[in-house]
C-alpha positions in Angstrom: 275.0 -68.5 -14.7 278.5 -69.9 -14.2 279.8 -70.8 -10.8 283.0 -72.5 -9.7 285.4 -72.6 -6.8 288.7 -71.7 -8.4 289.9 -70.7 -11.8 292.5 -73.5 -11.8 289.6 -76.0 -12.0 288.5 -74.5 -15.3 292.0 -74.3 -16.6 292.6 -78.0 -15.8 289.3 -79.1 -17.5 289.1 -76.8 -20.5 292.6 -75.6 -21.1 292.7 -72.5 -23.4 288.9 -72.6 -23.8 288.5 -71.6 -20.1 289.5 -68.0 -21.0 286.7 -67.8 -23.5 284.2 -69.2 -20.9 285.3 -66.7 -18.2 285.0 -63.7 -20.5 281.4 -64.3 -21.3 279.4 -63.2 -18.2 278.7 -59.5 -18.1 278.1 -59.5 -14.3 280.6 -61.2 -12.1 280.8 -61.8 -8.3 284.2 -62.4 -6.8 284.6 -63.8 -3.3 287.7 -64.5 -1.2 290.4 -66.7 -2.5 293.8 -67.6 -0.9 295.2 -69.0 -4.2 297.8 -66.3 -5.3 297.2 -66.8 -9.1 293.5 -66.6 -8.7 293.7 -63.5 -6.6 295.9 -61.8 -9.2 293.4 -62.8 -11.9 290.5 -61.4 -9.9 292.4 -58.1 -9.5 293.0 -58.0 -13.2 289.3 -58.8 -14.0 288.1 -56.0 -11.8 290.3 -53.6 -13.6 292.7 -50.7 -13.1 292.2 -47.0 -12.3 294.1 -44.0 -13.3 295.1 -41.7 -10.4 296.1 -38.1 -11.1 297.9 -36.2 -8.5 299.1 -32.6 -8.5 302.8 -32.5 -7.9 304.3 -29.3 -6.6 308.0 -28.5 -6.9 309.6 -25.6 -5.1 313.0 -24.2 -5.9 314.5 -21.8 -3.4 317.6 -19.7 -4.1 319.4 -18.4 -1.1 321.3 -15.3 -2.3 319.5 -14.0 -5.4 315.9 -14.3 -4.3 314.8 -16.3 -7.3 312.3 -18.7 -5.7 310.2 -20.7 -8.1 307.3 -23.0 -7.9 306.5 -25.8 -10.4 303.2 -27.6 -10.7 302.8 -30.8 -12.8 300.3 -33.7 -13.0 301.5 -37.1 -11.9 299.5 -39.9 -13.5 299.7 -43.5 -12.3 297.7 -46.6 -13.2 296.9 -48.9 -10.2 294.6 -51.9 -9.7 291.2 -50.9 -8.3 291.4 -53.9 -6.0 294.8 -55.4 -5.2 295.2 -59.1 -5.1 296.2 -58.9 -1.4 292.8 -57.3 -0.7 291.0 -60.2 -2.4 292.9 -62.7 -0.3 292.2 -60.8 2.9 288.4 -60.5 2.4 286.1 -61.4 5.3 283.9 -64.5 4.9 280.9 -63.9 2.7 282.3 -60.6 1.4 283.4 -59.9 -2.1 283.1 -57.6 -5.2 280.4 -57.4 -7.8 281.4 -56.2 -11.2 278.8 -55.3 -13.8 280.0 -53.7 -17.0 282.4 -51.0 -15.7 280.9 -50.6 -12.3 282.5 -52.3 -9.2 280.8 -52.5 -5.8 282.0 -54.2 -2.6 279.3 -56.6 -1.3 278.6 -58.4 1.9 276.3 -61.4 2.3 274.6 -62.3 5.5 273.9 -66.0 6.3 270.3 -67.0 6.0 270.1 -70.4 7.7 267.1 -72.6 6.8 264.9 -73.9 9.6 265.3 -77.6 10.0 262.6 -79.7 8.4 263.5 -82.9 10.3 265.3 -83.9 13.5 269.0 -84.1 13.1 270.7 -87.5 12.8 270.8 -89.3 16.1 273.6 -91.9 16.1 273.1 -95.1 18.1 275.6 -97.8 19.0 274.8 -101.2 17.4 275.1 -104.1 19.8 275.0 -107.7 18.5 271.8 -109.5 19.5 272.0 -112.6 21.7 272.7 -115.9 19.9 269.0 -117.0 20.3 267.9 -114.2 17.9 270.3 -115.0 15.1 268.8 -116.3 11.9 270.9 -118.3 9.5 269.8 -118.1 5.9 271.1 -119.5 2.6 271.1 -117.6 -0.7 268.4 -118.4 -3.1 270.6 -119.0 -6.1 273.8 -121.1 -6.3 273.2 -123.7 -3.6 271.3 -126.9 -4.4 269.8 -126.9 -0.9 268.3 -123.5 -1.5 266.5 -124.4 -4.7 262.7 -124.9 -4.5 261.3 -128.4 -4.4 258.6 -129.4 -6.8 256.8 -132.8 -6.3 259.6 -134.1 -4.1 262.3 -133.2 -6.7 264.6 -130.2 -6.7 264.4 -127.7 -9.5 267.6 -129.1 -10.9 265.8 -132.5 -11.6 267.7 -134.5 -9.0 265.9 -136.8 -6.7 265.5 -135.6 -3.2 266.3 -138.4 -0.7 263.2 -139.6 1.0 259.6 -138.6 0.4 259.3 -136.7 3.6 260.5 -133.4 2.0 264.0 -133.6 3.4 266.5 -131.0 2.0 269.1 -132.0 -0.5 272.5 -132.1 1.3 274.8 -129.3 0.1 277.5 -130.0 -2.4 280.8 -130.4 -0.6 282.7 -128.9 -3.5 281.0 -125.6 -3.0 282.0 -123.2 -0.3 279.7 -122.3 2.6 277.5 -119.5 1.2 275.3 -119.0 4.2 275.2 -115.7 5.9 273.8 -114.3 9.2 271.0 -111.8 9.4 271.1 -109.6 12.5 267.7 -108.5 13.7 267.1 -105.7 16.2 
């Protein structure tokens, strides 16, 4: 199965190899396109028909009563589906071509029943200042490193034995961020 929106996509991606890819499927479904080159290509893919019409010619002589009739066959080759017909198709209508048979087709939409409620947007309002939590990242800041036996993991002494935090390095930028809780 090969499906694509427009022939120009395949031409862009595959160049001359696109023609080989497009010639492989034996059964093709063509739907509406408004791109003129693609509509012309679809018309050519569907094919041409030969129309034979009987042409009658009459010659009338006024004075010598020699009237004559001439019959001939007029043969013309026309596209089975014109490119303007492809561009003017109704939504979900198209042509199915299998071997040398062409049939006009019409799809009907078959909507699926919803399996969940649709998305319900809500407006986010910032919480009051009392609910804000300030946190520091775990990596990168000396104050955020875990303490082991009164010492930071970097091996530096922590001031005081009361478990006070190491003051942040003034050379580093403030890496704290706020967490909004709802």
